[in-house]
SEFIZA-3560 file (N, C-alpha, C; in Angstrom, 3 decimals):
REM SEFIZA-3560
<numar><xx>-34.704</xx><yy>135.776</yy><zz>130.068</zz><atom>N</atom></numar>
<numar><xx>-35.079</xx><yy>136.436</yy><zz>129.025</zz><atom>CA</atom></numar>
<numar><xx>-35.459</xx><yy>137.769</yy><zz>128.641</zz><atom>C</atom></numar>
<numar><xx>-35.113</xx><yy>138.787</yy><zz>127.848</zz><atom>N</atom></numar>
<numar><xx>-35.487</xx><yy>140.147</yy><zz>127.870</zz><atom>CA</atom></numar>
<numar><xx>-36.689</xx><yy>140.364</yy><zz>126.925</zz><atom>C</atom></numar>
<numar><xx>-37.635</xx><yy>140.977</yy><zz>127.717</zz><atom>N</atom></numar>
<numar><xx>-38.582</xx><yy>141.020</yy><zz>127.449</zz><atom>CA</atom></numar>
<numar><xx>-38.670</xx><yy>142.650</yy><zz>126.262</zz><atom>C</atom></numar>
<numar><xx>-38.712</xx><yy>142.228</yy><zz>125.062</zz><atom>N</atom></numar>
<numar><xx>-38.686</xx><yy>143.470</yy><zz>124.261</zz><atom>CA</atom></numar>
<numar><xx>-39.709</xx><yy>144.146</yy><zz>123.958</zz><atom>C</atom></numar>
<numar><xx>-40.663</xx><yy>143.939</yy><zz>124.842</zz><atom>N</atom></numar>
<numar><xx>-41.966</xx><yy>145.315</yy><zz>124.646</zz><atom>CA</atom></numar>
<numar><xx>-41.826</xx><yy>146.083</yy><zz>125.449</zz><atom>C</atom></numar>
<numar><xx>-40.679</xx><yy>146.155</yy><zz>126.583</zz><atom>N</atom></numar>
<numar><xx>-40.547</xx><yy>146.912</yy><zz>127.111</zz><atom>CA</atom></numar>
<numar><xx>-39.551</xx><yy>148.131</yy><zz>126.663</zz><atom>C</atom></numar>
<numar><xx>-39.162</xx><yy>148.185</yy><zz>125.602</zz><atom>N</atom></numar>
<numar><xx>-37.934</xx><yy>148.421</yy><zz>125.092</zz><atom>CA</atom></numar>
<numar><xx>-38.444</xx><yy>149.421</yy><zz>124.052</zz><atom>C</atom></numar>
<numar><xx>-38.004</xx><yy>150.589</yy><zz>123.535</zz><atom>N</atom></numar>
<numar><xx>-38.486</xx><yy>151.106</yy><zz>122.151</zz><atom>CA</atom></numar>
<numar><xx>-37.535</xx><yy>151.154</yy><zz>121.183</zz><atom>C</atom></numar>
<numar><xx>-37.816</xx><yy>150.790</yy><zz>120.065</zz><atom>N</atom></numar>
<numar><xx>-36.896</xx><yy>151.024</yy><zz>119.195</zz><atom>CA</atom></numar>
<numar><xx>-36.091</xx><yy>152.335</yy><zz>118.786</zz><atom>C</atom></numar>
<numar><xx>-34.922</xx><yy>153.099</yy><zz>118.786</zz><atom>N</atom></numar>
<numar><xx>-34.126</xx><yy>153.923</yy><zz>118.824</zz><atom>CA</atom></numar>
<numar><xx>-33.592</xx><yy>154.053</yy><zz>117.087</zz><atom>C</atom></numar>
<numar><xx>-34.521</xx><yy>154.719</yy><zz>116.042</zz><atom>N</atom></numar>
<numar><xx>-33.992</xx><yy>154.875</yy><zz>115.156</zz><atom>CA</atom></numar>
<numar><xx>-33.781</xx><yy>155.988</yy><zz>114.757</zz><atom>C</atom></numar>
<numar><xx>-32.807</xx><yy>156.698</yy><zz>113.680</zz><atom>N</atom></numar>
<numar><xx>-32.709</xx><yy>157.606</yy><zz>113.061</zz><atom>CA</atom></numar>
<numar><xx>-33.027</xx><yy>157.817</yy><zz>111.874</zz><atom>C</atom></numar>
<numar><xx>-33.843</xx><yy>159.008</yy><zz>111.666</zz><atom>N</atom></numar>
<numar><xx>-34.877</xx><yy>158.946</yy><zz>110.298</zz><atom>CA</atom></numar>
<numar><xx>-33.901</xx><yy>159.579</yy><zz>109.748</zz><atom>C</atom></numar>
<numar><xx>-34.425</xx><yy>160.009</yy><zz>108.409</zz><atom>N</atom></numar>
<numar><xx>-35.205</xx><yy>158.694</yy><zz>107.856</zz><atom>CA</atom></numar>
<numar><xx>-34.006</xx><yy>157.735</yy><zz>107.284</zz><atom>C</atom></numar>
<numar><xx>-34.789</xx><yy>156.359</yy><zz>107.023</zz><atom>N</atom></numar>
<numar><xx>-33.971</xx><yy>155.274</yy><zz>107.434</zz><atom>CA</atom></numar>
<numar><xx>-34.843</xx><yy>154.222</yy><zz>106.289</zz><atom>C</atom></numar>
<numar><xx>-34.270</xx><yy>153.270</yy><zz>106.250</zz><atom>N</atom></numar>
<numar><xx>-34.818</xx><yy>151.836</yy><zz>105.303</zz><atom>CA</atom></numar>
<numar><xx>-35.625</xx><yy>151.251</yy><zz>106.310</zz><atom>C</atom></numar>
<numar><xx>-36.460</xx><yy>150.650</yy><zz>105.810</zz><atom>N</atom></numar>
<numar><xx>-37.542</xx><yy>149.937</yy><zz>106.769</zz><atom>CA</atom></numar>
<numar><xx>-38.350</xx><yy>148.756</yy><zz>105.706</zz><atom>C</atom></numar>
<numar><xx>-37.783</xx><yy>147.648</yy><zz>106.234</zz><atom>N</atom></numar>
<numar><xx>-38.861</xx><yy>146.464</yy><zz>105.492</zz><atom>CA</atom></numar>
<numar><xx>-40.012</xx><yy>145.918</yy><zz>106.433</zz><atom>C</atom></numar>
<numar><xx>-40.765</xx><yy>145.478</yy><zz>105.673</zz><atom>N</atom></numar>
<numar><xx>-41.637</xx><yy>144.884</yy><zz>105.954</zz><atom>CA</atom></numar>
<numar><xx>-42.233</xx><yy>143.663</yy><zz>105.482</zz><atom>C</atom></numar>
<numar><xx>-42.572</xx><yy>142.535</yy><zz>105.849</zz><atom>N</atom></numar>
<numar><xx>-42.894</xx><yy>141.307</yy><zz>105.569</zz><atom>CA</atom></numar>
<numar><xx>-44.463</xx><yy>141.189</yy><zz>105.262</zz><atom>C</atom></numar>
<numar><xx>-44.939</xx><yy>140.900</yy><zz>104.222</zz><atom>N</atom></numar>
<numar><xx>-46.239</xx><yy>140.754</yy><zz>104.052</zz><atom>CA</atom></numar>
<numar><xx>-47.100</xx><yy>139.671</yy><zz>103.309</zz><atom>C</atom></numar>
<numar><xx>-48.212</xx><yy>138.877</yy><zz>104.191</zz><atom>N</atom></numar>
<numar><xx>-48.223</xx><yy>137.745</yy><zz>103.906</zz><atom>CA</atom></numar>
<numar><xx>-49.785</xx><yy>137.621</yy><zz>103.306</zz><atom>C</atom></numar>
<numar><xx>-49.977</xx><yy>136.883</yy><zz>102.122</zz><atom>N</atom></numar>
<numar><xx>-51.635</xx><yy>137.056</yy><zz>101.525</zz><atom>CA</atom></numar>
<numar><xx>-51.472</xx><yy>135.450</yy><zz>100.789</zz><atom>C</atom></numar>
<numar><xx>-52.765</xx><yy>135.275</yy><zz>100.000</zz><atom>N</atom></numar>
<numar><xx>-52.800</xx><yy>134.125</yy><zz>99.007</zz><atom>CA</atom></numar>
<numar><xx>-52.508</xx><yy>133.933</yy><zz>97.793</zz><atom>C</atom></numar>
<numar><xx>-52.536</xx><yy>135.379</yy><zz>97.428</zz><atom>N</atom></numar>
<numar><xx>-52.030</xx><yy>135.289</yy><zz>96.120</zz><atom>CA</atom></numar>
<numar><xx>-51.043</xx><yy>136.325</yy><zz>95.785</zz><atom>C</atom></numar>
<numar><xx>-49.922</xx><yy>135.967</yy><zz>95.096</zz><atom>N</atom></numar>
<numar><xx>-48.834</xx><yy>137.202</yy><zz>95.086</zz><atom>CA</atom></numar>
<numar><xx>-49.268</xx><yy>138.196</yy><zz>94.442</zz><atom>C</atom></numar>
<numar><xx>-49.765</xx><yy>138.155</yy><zz>93.122</zz><atom>N</atom></numar>
<numar><xx>-49.955</xx><yy>139.490</yy><zz>92.169</zz><atom>CA</atom></numar>
<numar><xx>-51.236</xx><yy>140.195</yy><zz>93.303</zz><atom>C</atom></numar>
<numar><xx>-51.996</xx><yy>139.689</yy><zz>93.656</zz><atom>N</atom></numar>
<numar><xx>-53.047</xx><yy>140.245</yy><zz>94.673</zz><atom>CA</atom></numar>
<numar><xx>-52.505</xx><yy>141.333</yy><zz>95.605</zz><atom>C</atom></numar>
<numar><xx>-51.570</xx><yy>140.044</yy><zz>96.473</zz><atom>N</atom></numar>
<numar><xx>-50.640</xx><yy>140.958</yy><zz>97.379</zz><atom>CA</atom></numar>
<numar><xx>-49.723</xx><yy>142.537</yy><zz>97.030</zz><atom>C</atom></numar>
<numar><xx>-49.530</xx><yy>142.208</yy><zz>95.663</zz><atom>N</atom></numar>
<numar><xx>-48.358</xx><yy>143.236</yy><zz>95.305</zz><atom>CA</atom></numar>
<numar><xx>-49.430</xx><yy>144.591</yy><zz>94.652</zz><atom>C</atom></numar>
<numar><xx>-50.427</xx><yy>144.323</yy><zz>94.234</zz><atom>N</atom></numar>
<numar><xx>-51.332</xx><yy>145.619</yy><zz>93.941</zz><atom>CA</atom></numar>
<numar><xx>-51.573</xx><yy>146.236</yy><zz>95.815</zz><atom>C</atom></numar>
<numar><xx>-52.037</xx><yy>145.089</yy><zz>96.564</zz><atom>N</atom></numar>
<numar><xx>-52.316</xx><yy>145.676</yy><zz>97.497</zz><atom>CA</atom></numar>
<numar><xx>-50.792</xx><yy>146.592</yy><zz>98.242</zz><atom>C</atom></numar>
<numar><xx>-49.818</xx><yy>146.375</yy><zz>97.670</zz><atom>N</atom></numar>
<numar><xx>-48.881</xx><yy>147.035</yy><zz>98.565</zz><atom>CA</atom></numar>
<numar><xx>-48.586</xx><yy>148.446</yy><zz>97.666</zz><atom>C</atom></numar>
<numar><xx>-48.979</xx><yy>147.994</yy><zz>95.966</zz><atom>N</atom></numar>
<numar><xx>-48.917</xx><yy>149.467</yy><zz>95.215</zz><atom>CA</atom></numar>
<numar><xx>-50.360</xx><yy>150.594</yy><zz>95.869</zz><atom>C</atom></numar>
<numar><xx>-51.450</xx><yy>150.080</yy><zz>96.170</zz><atom>N</atom></numar>
<numar><xx>-52.433</xx><yy>150.634</yy><zz>96.952</zz><atom>CA</atom></numar>
<numar><xx>-51.804</xx><yy>151.333</yy><zz>97.966</zz><atom>C</atom></numar>
<numar><xx>-51.289</xx><yy>150.775</yy><zz>98.667</zz><atom>N</atom></numar>
<numar><xx>-50.712</xx><yy>151.529</yy><zz>100.329</zz><atom>CA</atom></numar>
<numar><xx>-49.644</xx><yy>152.399</yy><zz>100.128</zz><atom>C</atom></numar>
<numar><xx>-48.690</xx><yy>152.221</yy><zz>99.118</zz><atom>N</atom></numar>
<numar><xx>-47.196</xx><yy>152.923</yy><zz>99.088</zz><atom>CA</atom></numar>
<numar><xx>-47.397</xx><yy>154.033</yy><zz>97.842</zz><atom>C</atom></numar>
<numar><xx>-48.547</xx><yy>153.725</yy><zz>97.042</zz><atom>N</atom></numar>
<numar><xx>-48.878</xx><yy>154.740</yy><zz>96.072</zz><atom>CA</atom></numar>
<numar><xx>-47.140</xx><yy>154.955</yy><zz>95.076</zz><atom>C</atom></numar>
<numar><xx>-46.838</xx><yy>156.259</yy><zz>95.100</zz><atom>N</atom></numar>
<numar><xx>-45.830</xx><yy>156.733</yy><zz>94.197</zz><atom>CA</atom></numar>
<numar><xx>-44.737</xx><yy>156.869</yy><zz>95.223</zz><atom>C</atom></numar>
<numar><xx>-44.501</xx><yy>156.307</yy><zz>96.153</zz><atom>N</atom></numar>
<numar><xx>-43.284</xx><yy>155.872</yy><zz>97.288</zz><atom>CA</atom></numar>
<numar><xx>-42.475</xx><yy>155.063</yy><zz>96.688</zz><atom>C</atom></numar>
<numar><xx>-41.060</xx><yy>155.668</yy><zz>96.397</zz><atom>N</atom></numar>
<numar><xx>-39.929</xx><yy>154.713</yy><zz>95.961</zz><atom>CA</atom></numar>
<numar><xx>-40.265</xx><yy>153.464</yy><zz>97.155</zz><atom>C</atom></numar>
<numar><xx>-40.111</xx><yy>152.325</yy><zz>96.201</zz><atom>N</atom></numar>
<numar><xx>-39.814</xx><yy>150.975</yy><zz>97.276</zz><atom>CA</atom></numar>
<numar><xx>-39.572</xx><yy>149.835</yy><zz>96.079</zz><atom>C</atom></numar>
<numar><xx>-39.046</xx><yy>148.885</yy><zz>96.753</zz><atom>N</atom></numar>
<numar><xx>-38.815</xx><yy>147.607</yy><zz>96.293</zz><atom>CA</atom></numar>
<numar><xx>-39.692</xx><yy>146.231</yy><zz>96.779</zz><atom>C</atom></numar>
<numar><xx>-40.240</xx><yy>145.183</yy><zz>96.235</zz><atom>N</atom></numar>
<numar><xx>-40.726</xx><yy>144.446</yy><zz>96.625</zz><atom>CA</atom></numar>
<numar><xx>-40.287</xx><yy>143.359</yy><zz>96.116</zz><atom>C</atom></numar>
<numar><xx>-39.903</xx><yy>142.443</yy><zz>96.967</zz><atom>N</atom></numar>
<numar><xx>-39.149</xx><yy>140.677</yy><zz>96.670</zz><atom>CA</atom></numar>
<numar><xx>-40.237</xx><yy>139.755</yy><zz>96.891</zz><atom>C</atom></numar>
<numar><xx>-40.173</xx><yy>138.710</yy><zz>96.592</zz><atom>N</atom></numar>
<numar><xx>-40.674</xx><yy>137.445</yy><zz>96.813</zz><atom>CA</atom></numar>
<numar><xx>-39.912</xx><yy>136.933</yy><zz>98.117</zz><atom>C</atom></numar>
<numar><xx>-40.163</xx><yy>136.726</yy><zz>99.016</zz><atom>N</atom></numar>
<numar><xx>-39.765</xx><yy>136.194</yy><zz>100.274</zz><atom>CA</atom></numar>
<numar><xx>-39.791</xx><yy>134.532</yy><zz>100.367</zz><atom>C</atom></numar>
<numar><xx>-41.009</xx><yy>134.170</yy><zz>100.265</zz><atom>N</atom></numar>
<numar><xx>-41.319</xx><yy>132.940</yy><zz>100.988</zz><atom>CA</atom></numar>
<numar><xx>-42.405</xx><yy>132.271</yy><zz>100.463</zz><atom>C</atom></numar>
<numar><xx>-42.791</xx><yy>131.149</yy><zz>100.383</zz><atom>N</atom></numar>
<numar><xx>-44.123</xx><yy>130.518</yy><zz>100.119</zz><atom>CA</atom></numar>
<numar><xx>-44.237</xx><yy>129.211</yy><zz>101.030</zz><atom>C</atom></numar>
<numar><xx>-45.857</xx><yy>128.781</yy><zz>101.738</zz><atom>N</atom></numar>
<numar><xx>-46.082</xx><yy>128.242</yy><zz>102.116</zz><atom>CA</atom></numar>
<numar><xx>-45.433</xx><yy>126.621</yy><zz>101.701</zz><atom>C</atom></numar>
<numar><xx>-45.494</xx><yy>125.506</yy><zz>102.894</zz><atom>N</atom></numar>
<numar><xx>-45.464</xx><yy>124.235</yy><zz>101.936</zz><atom>CA</atom></numar>
<numar><xx>-46.452</xx><yy>123.944</yy><zz>101.370</zz><atom>C</atom></numar>
<numar><xx>-47.749</xx><yy>124.100</yy><zz>101.472</zz><atom>N</atom></numar>
<numar><xx>-49.037</xx><yy>123.914</yy><zz>100.424</zz><atom>CA</atom></numar>
<numar><xx>-49.002</xx><yy>125.006</yy><zz>99.918</zz><atom>C</atom></numar>
<numar><xx>-48.364</xx><yy>125.785</yy><zz>99.697</zz><atom>N</atom></numar>
<numar><xx>-48.327</xx><yy>126.667</yy><zz>98.101</zz><atom>CA</atom></numar>
<numar><xx>-49.766</xx><yy>127.770</yy><zz>98.584</zz><atom>C</atom></numar>
<numar><xx>-50.559</xx><yy>127.829</yy><zz>99.864</zz><atom>N</atom></numar>
<numar><xx>-51.748</xx><yy>128.564</yy><zz>100.249</zz><atom>CA</atom></numar>
<numar><xx>-51.428</xx><yy>130.177</yy><zz>100.026</zz><atom>C</atom></numar>
<numar><xx>-49.970</xx><yy>130.195</yy><zz>100.496</zz><atom>N</atom></numar>
<numar><xx>-49.596</xx><yy>131.650</yy><zz>101.102</zz><atom>CA</atom></numar>
<numar><xx>-48.536</xx><yy>131.888</yy><zz>100.449</zz><atom>C</atom></numar>
<numar><xx>-48.188</xx><yy>133.278</yy><zz>100.083</zz><atom>N</atom></numar>
<numar><xx>-46.752</xx><yy>133.717</yy><zz>99.827</zz><atom>CA</atom></numar>
<numar><xx>-46.487</xx><yy>135.202</yy><zz>100.701</zz><atom>C</atom></numar>
<numar><xx>-45.416</xx><yy>135.045</yy><zz>100.779</zz><atom>N</atom></numar>
<numar><xx>-44.710</xx><yy>136.105</yy><zz>101.359</zz><atom>CA</atom></numar>
<numar><xx>-44.035</xx><yy>137.137</yy><zz>100.944</zz><atom>C</atom></numar>
<numar><xx>-43.968</xx><yy>138.551</yy><zz>101.255</zz><atom>N</atom></numar>
<numar><xx>-43.136</xx><yy>139.366</yy><zz>100.105</zz><atom>CA</atom></numar>
<numar><xx>-42.624</xx><yy>140.174</yy><zz>101.114</zz><atom>C</atom></numar>
<numar><xx>-41.595</xx><yy>140.443</yy><zz>100.810</zz><atom>N</atom></numar>
<numar><xx>-40.988</xx><yy>141.865</yy><zz>101.383</zz><atom>CA</atom></numar>
<numar><xx>-40.969</xx><yy>143.023</yy><zz>100.458</zz><atom>C</atom></numar>
<numar><xx>-41.416</xx><yy>143.805</yy><zz>101.316</zz><atom>N</atom></numar>
<numar><xx>-41.207</xx><yy>145.423</yy><zz>101.131</zz><atom>CA</atom></numar>
<numar><xx>-40.693</xx><yy>146.505</yy><zz>101.853</zz><atom>C</atom></numar>
<numar><xx>-39.937</xx><yy>146.754</yy><zz>100.969</zz><atom>N</atom></numar>
<numar><xx>-38.640</xx><yy>148.143</yy><zz>101.639</zz><atom>CA</atom></numar>
<numar><xx>-38.731</xx><yy>149.194</yy><zz>101.271</zz><atom>C</atom></numar>
<numar><xx>-38.765</xx><yy>150.479</yy><zz>101.619</zz><atom>N</atom></numar>
<numar><xx>-39.235</xx><yy>151.673</yy><zz>101.625</zz><atom>CA</atom></numar>
<numar><xx>-38.249</xx><yy>152.500</yy><zz>102.674</zz><atom>C</atom></numar>
<numar><xx>-38.087</xx><yy>153.571</yy><zz>102.097</zz><atom>N</atom></numar>
<numar><xx>-37.790</xx><yy>154.771</yy><zz>103.284</zz><atom>CA</atom></numar>
<numar><xx>-39.019</xx><yy>155.322</yy><zz>103.946</zz><atom>C</atom></numar>
<numar><xx>-38.834</xx><yy>155.082</yy><zz>105.156</zz><atom>N</atom></numar>
<numar><xx>-39.796</xx><yy>155.948</yy><zz>106.341</zz><atom>CA</atom></numar>
<numar><xx>-38.972</xx><yy>157.195</yy><zz>106.790</zz><atom>C</atom></numar>
<numar><xx>-39.728</xx><yy>158.125</yy><zz>107.118</zz><atom>N</atom></numar>
<numar><xx>-39.223</xx><yy>159.488</yy><zz>107.407</zz><atom>CA</atom></numar>
<numar><xx>-39.647</xx><yy>159.774</yy><zz>109.016</zz><atom>C</atom></numar>
<numar><xx>-40.632</xx><yy>158.956</yy><zz>109.669</zz><atom>N</atom></numar>
<numar><xx>-40.587</xx><yy>158.714</yy><zz>110.881</zz><atom>CA</atom></numar>
<numar><xx>-40.991</xx><yy>157.890</yy><zz>111.539</zz><atom>C</atom></numar>
<numar><xx>-41.096</xx><yy>157.757</yy><zz>112.909</zz><atom>N</atom></numar>
<numar><xx>-42.082</xx><yy>156.427</yy><zz>113.422</zz><atom>CA</atom></numar>
<numar><xx>-43.184</xx><yy>156.305</yy><zz>113.257</zz><atom>C</atom></numar>
<numar><xx>-44.089</xx><yy>157.697</yy><zz>113.043</zz><atom>N</atom></numar>
<numar><xx>-45.254</xx><yy>157.548</yy><zz>112.877</zz><atom>CA</atom></numar>
<numar><xx>-45.304</xx><yy>157.136</yy><zz>111.286</zz><atom>C</atom></numar>
<numar><xx>-44.545</xx><yy>157.572</yy><zz>110.405</zz><atom>N</atom></numar>
<numar><xx>-44.658</xx><yy>157.034</yy><zz>108.925</zz><atom>CA</atom></numar>
<numar><xx>-44.535</xx><yy>155.630</yy><zz>109.031</zz><atom>C</atom></numar>
<numar><xx>-43.839</xx><yy>154.986</yy><zz>109.865</zz><atom>N</atom></numar>
<numar><xx>-43.732</xx><yy>153.607</yy><zz>109.562</zz><atom>CA</atom></numar>
<numar><xx>-44.669</xx><yy>152.770</yy><zz>109.976</zz><atom>C</atom></numar>
<numar><xx>-45.089</xx><yy>153.092</yy><zz>111.186</zz><atom>N</atom></numar>
<numar><xx>-46.316</xx><yy>152.820</yy><zz>111.646</zz><atom>CA</atom></numar>
<numar><xx>-47.518</xx><yy>152.825</yy><zz>110.851</zz><atom>C</atom></numar>
<numar><xx>-47.539</xx><yy>154.073</yy><zz>110.626</zz><atom>N</atom></numar>
<numar><xx>-48.835</xx><yy>154.265</yy><zz>109.506</zz><atom>CA</atom></numar>
<numar><xx>-48.982</xx><yy>153.474</yy><zz>108.185</zz><atom>C</atom></numar>
<numar><xx>-47.716</xx><yy>153.200</yy><zz>107.302</zz><atom>N</atom></numar>
<numar><xx>-47.436</xx><yy>152.372</yy><zz>106.267</zz><atom>CA</atom></numar>
<numar><xx>-47.824</xx><yy>150.664</yy><zz>107.098</zz><atom>C</atom></numar>
<numar><xx>-47.286</xx><yy>150.297</yy><zz>107.907</zz><atom>N</atom></numar>
<numar><xx>-47.899</xx><yy>148.985</yy><zz>108.679</zz><atom>CA</atom></numar>
<numar><xx>-49.095</xx><yy>149.078</yy><zz>108.948</zz><atom>C</atom></numar>
<numar><xx>-49.811</xx><yy>149.754</yy><zz>109.475</zz><atom>N</atom></numar>
<numar><xx>-51.348</xx><yy>150.164</yy><zz>109.404</zz><atom>CA</atom></numar>
<numar><xx>-52.355</xx><yy>149.825</yy><zz>108.370</zz><atom>C</atom></numar>
<numar><xx>-51.766</xx><yy>150.244</yy><zz>107.469</zz><atom>N</atom></numar>
<numar><xx>-52.409</xx><yy>150.290</yy><zz>106.077</zz><atom>CA</atom></numar>
<numar><xx>-52.252</xx><yy>149.149</yy><zz>105.789</zz><atom>C</atom></numar>
<numar><xx>-50.954</xx><yy>148.369</yy><zz>105.624</zz><atom>N</atom></numar>
<numar><xx>-50.806</xx><yy>147.350</yy><zz>105.091</zz><atom>CA</atom></numar>
<numar><xx>-51.551</xx><yy>146.170</yy><zz>105.897</zz><atom>C</atom></numar>
<numar><xx>-51.710</xx><yy>146.199</yy><zz>107.057</zz><atom>N</atom></numar>
<numar><xx>-52.767</xx><yy>145.557</yy><zz>107.982</zz><atom>CA</atom></numar>
<numar><xx>-53.878</xx><yy>145.695</yy><zz>107.938</zz><atom>C</atom></numar>
<numar><xx>-54.319</xx><yy>146.655</yy><zz>107.623</zz><atom>N</atom></numar>
<numar><xx>-55.959</xx><yy>146.991</yy><zz>107.595</zz><atom>CA</atom></numar>
<numar><xx>-56.132</xx><yy>146.223</yy><zz>105.934</zz><atom>C</atom></numar>
<numar><xx>-55.341</xx><yy>146.567</yy><zz>105.033</zz><atom>N</atom></numar>
<numar><xx>-55.939</xx><yy>145.837</yy><zz>103.597</zz><atom>CA</atom></numar>
<numar><xx>-56.527</xx><yy>144.508</yy><zz>103.749</zz><atom>C</atom></numar>
<numar><xx>-57.554</xx><yy>144.279</yy><zz>103.046</zz><atom>N</atom></numar>
<numar><xx>-58.631</xx><yy>143.471</yy><zz>102.529</zz><atom>CA</atom></numar>
<numar><xx>-57.751</xx><yy>142.035</yy><zz>102.153</zz><atom>C</atom></numar>
<numar><xx>-56.965</xx><yy>142.217</yy><zz>101.604</zz><atom>N</atom></numar>
<numar><xx>-55.910</xx><yy>141.186</yy><zz>100.428</zz><atom>CA</atom></numar>
<numar><xx>-54.969</xx><yy>140.689</yy><zz>101.368</zz><atom>C</atom></numar>
<numar><xx>-54.556</xx><yy>141.597</yy><zz>102.269</zz><atom>N</atom></numar>
<numar><xx>-53.375</xx><yy>141.289</yy><zz>103.186</zz><atom>CA</atom></numar>
<numar><xx>-53.777</xx><yy>140.088</yy><zz>104.650</zz><atom>C</atom></numar>
<numar><xx>-53.007</xx><yy>139.189</yy><zz>104.464</zz><atom>N</atom></numar>
<numar><xx>-53.398</xx><yy>138.604</yy><zz>105.793</zz><atom>CA</atom></numar>
<numar><xx>-52.398</xx><yy>138.530</yy><zz>106.993</zz><atom>C</atom></numar>
<numar><xx>-51.274</xx><yy>139.161</yy><zz>106.640</zz><atom>N</atom></numar>
<numar><xx>-50.314</xx><yy>139.164</yy><zz>108.113</zz><atom>CA</atom></numar>
<numar><xx>-49.015</xx><yy>140.130</yy><zz>107.671</zz><atom>C</atom></numar>
<numar><xx>-48.704</xx><yy>140.943</yy><zz>108.534</zz><atom>N</atom></numar>
<numar><xx>-47.481</xx><yy>142.175</yy><zz>108.159</zz><atom>CA</atom></numar>
<numar><xx>-46.791</xx><yy>142.292</yy><zz>109.545</zz><atom>C</atom></numar>
<numar><xx>-45.650</xx><yy>141.435</yy><zz>109.055</zz><atom>N</atom></numar>
<numar><xx>-44.607</xx><yy>141.359</yy><zz>110.266</zz><atom>CA</atom></numar>
<numar><xx>-43.457</xx><yy>142.718</yy><zz>109.914</zz><atom>C</atom></numar>
//
């Protein structure tokens, strides 16, 4: 099996990037996304819901201009108190 943690992603920026964001309430997670991305052009789609309905997953897609930008968005989403998980 290949250990992907030893390999760096080679991307050409700017590029489109998607995040999966998991939370308990779709509207609350949508507001959290809006707080993080602010005026940036983006799209949000409902991705999935847990079998019990406790969690919802949304797919955020936006243009990132650099590796730092990509990780900054990831970190801001991850730190938001209404977001449970970011992939």
